[in-house]
N, C-alpha and C positions, 0 to 999 in steps of 0.2 A: 809402666805397670809395676805395681808394688806387691810384695808377698806379705800378707797380713798374718801374723802369728799371735794369737791371743788366748787368754783364759777367761771364760765368762762365769761370773758369780752372781748369786741372788742375795739380796739383803733386805731386812725390814726397814721401814722408813726411819725409825728412830735409832738405827745403828750409827754410832759415832766412829768415823774412820780413825784407826790408831795412828800415832805418830810413826812415820817410817824413816828411819835413819840408816842410810847405806853409805855413810862417809867412810867406813872401814873398807868398803869395796870401791872407793874412789868416785862415788856418785853423790850429787847434791840435788835438791828439789827446787822446782819453780812452779808456782800455781798460776794457771791461766784464769782469766775472767770467766764467770759462768756464761755459757752460750745457750740461747733458746732457739730451737729449731723445730721444723715440721718436716717429716719424712714420709713420702708416699711410695709404696711398693707396687710393681706391675708384673703381670704374667699373662700368658695366653689362657683361653678358656679351659684347656686341658692340662694346665700347669706344667708345661714343657720345661720351664726353667727350674721350678721347685723340684721336679722329679730328678733333675741332674745335679742337685745341690748348688744351683746357681741362683742369683738374686739380682733384680734390676730395681733401682730406687732413684728417686729424685729428692734432694734435701735442700731446703732453703731456710733462711732466717725467719723466725716467726713474725718479725716485723715487716718482712718483705711482702709485696703484692704478689698475686698469683702469676702475673706476667713477667716478673723480674727473673733474672738469671739466678741459677743455683748450681748445685753440683749433682750431675748424674753419675751414678756408680754402678758398675757391673762387677759382681763377685762370682767366682766359680772355683770349684775344686771338689774332689770326692768328699762325701760326708765324713765328718771328723770321727776319729776313734780316740776314746779317752777324753780328758778334760781340756787339752790344749788343741786348738784347731788352727789349721793353716789354709789360707785361701788366697788366690790371686785376686787383686783388686785393681780395677782400671777406672780412673775418674776423668770427667770432662765437664768443664763449665759451659752451660748453655741454658736457654729458656726451657721452662717446664712444659711448654705447649705440646711438644712432640719429642719422641725418642730420637737422640742424635743419630744422624746417618752413619757416623763412624762406628756405631755399635751394631748396626743391622747385620753385616756379614758374620760377626761373632755370635750374635743371637741365633742366626740361621744354623750355626754348627750344632746347637742344641735342639734344633727343630722348631724354634720359636720365630714367629712372624706376625706382622700386623693382622688383626688389631690386638693391642695390648690392653688388658683390662686393669683397672685400679683394684688392688686387693685390700689395702688398708692404709690409713694415715695415722702417724704417731707424732704427738707433740712431746718434746723432751727438754729438760733443763740439765745441762751437762757441766759438771765441775771437773776440770782436768788438772792432774798433777804430773808434771814432767820430771823424769829423772835424767840428769845429764852428767857427762863427764866433767872433770875439772877444766877441760878445754872448751866446754860449752856445747858439746855434741849431744843432742837428745837421743837417748837410747831406749827408754821405756816410758810408756804413758799409761797412767791409771785414770780411767774415765768413770766417774760416778754419775749415773744417769737416773733421773726421776722421770718416768715415762707415763703418759696417758694416751690410750687409744681413742682417737677422736673420730675415726671412721673405720668401719669393718665389723666382722661378726662379733667381736668382743668390745664394741664401743663402750666407753666409760670405764673400762678396766684400767687400774693403775698398778704399776710395779716399779721396783728399783733394781737396776742391773749395774754391776760393777765389772769393768773389763780391764784386764792387765795385758797390754799389747807391747810386744817387742818391736821397736822401731828400727833396730839394727840387729842383725844376727850376731850371735856370740855372747848374748847376755841372758841366755835361758835360765841359768842358775839364779841370777838376781831377780828375774821376773817371777820365778817360782817362789823365791823367798818373800816377795811382796804379796803374792797371792795367798801364801800360807799365813802370813801375818794378818791379812784381812779376814781369812777364815777363822783364825783364832779369836777374832773380836766378835764373831757371831754371824758371819756370812756363811753361805753354803754354795756348793757348785750348782750352776744353773741346770735345771732339768730340760730346758729347751735349748736347741742349738742356735737360735736367733730370736731377735725381737719379733720378726715376722711370724714365726711359729706361735708365739704367745698371742699375737694379734688375731690369729686365724682359728686355732684349735680350741674347741670347747666341748661340753658334754654332749651336744647335739651331733657333732661330727668327730667324736673321739676316735683316734686311730687312723682317720682318713689321710691326714697329711703325712704322718710317719710312714704309712704304707706306700705313699708315693715315692719315697726314697728307695724302695725296693723294686722299682719299675725296671731299672737297668743294673747289670752287674757293675761292681766298683771299677773293674778294669776298663770297661767301656766308658764310664764317666771320666776316668782319669785320662784316657786317650782324647776324648772330646775337649777336656779342659786344656790339654796341651795344644790342640789344634786351634782352639779359640784364642789362646794367648798368642800364637804365631800370627793369626789373622789380625789381631789388634796392633801388633808391633810392626806389621807391614805398612810402610809409608804409602 
């Protein structure tokens, strides 16, 4: 299980990312090839996961067939405060035909059980820049995502999201510096806490999904997240 610590930014399509030089901080950059993916999000009819700040998704290469294996991800944590969010993230490679059995007990912690409904599908082109130490340890990843909602309430909507993620704790200052550098080039802090929120909320249901996050007290959600983490780590 991984602890995801990231800052989400929004940017216009024509924004040119600035050159990011952190050699003074002992970091060098390495760019990954652009990755094309399709991500599908799931929840119960009563949005039990969304209400707890959790998310269940399946991601595969856009070139893969629907039956091919991809990555199932379960994220959970109390809703973020401020612009930096921290969420537990558990990944499992499996077919997209059904939710992995490994996830079922943890999903039950949040009151979520079959059937899981498809909420939305998003196609994305991701350009990633890795910041690594001189020893080659990746510590920060900047993801530049061009996203199109291909299925869901906001089908056809396109947007650009930039994420600055700490891959290793202890590099918060450098991650903040990168985010501020991108902001100075014309980006802004993301108004939505996730891509899923952008895929779902619109003028017809305005406020519905944000109100779901007030269903339970933050302390309750925090306790549920800890319990779900323990369940997932239990062999």
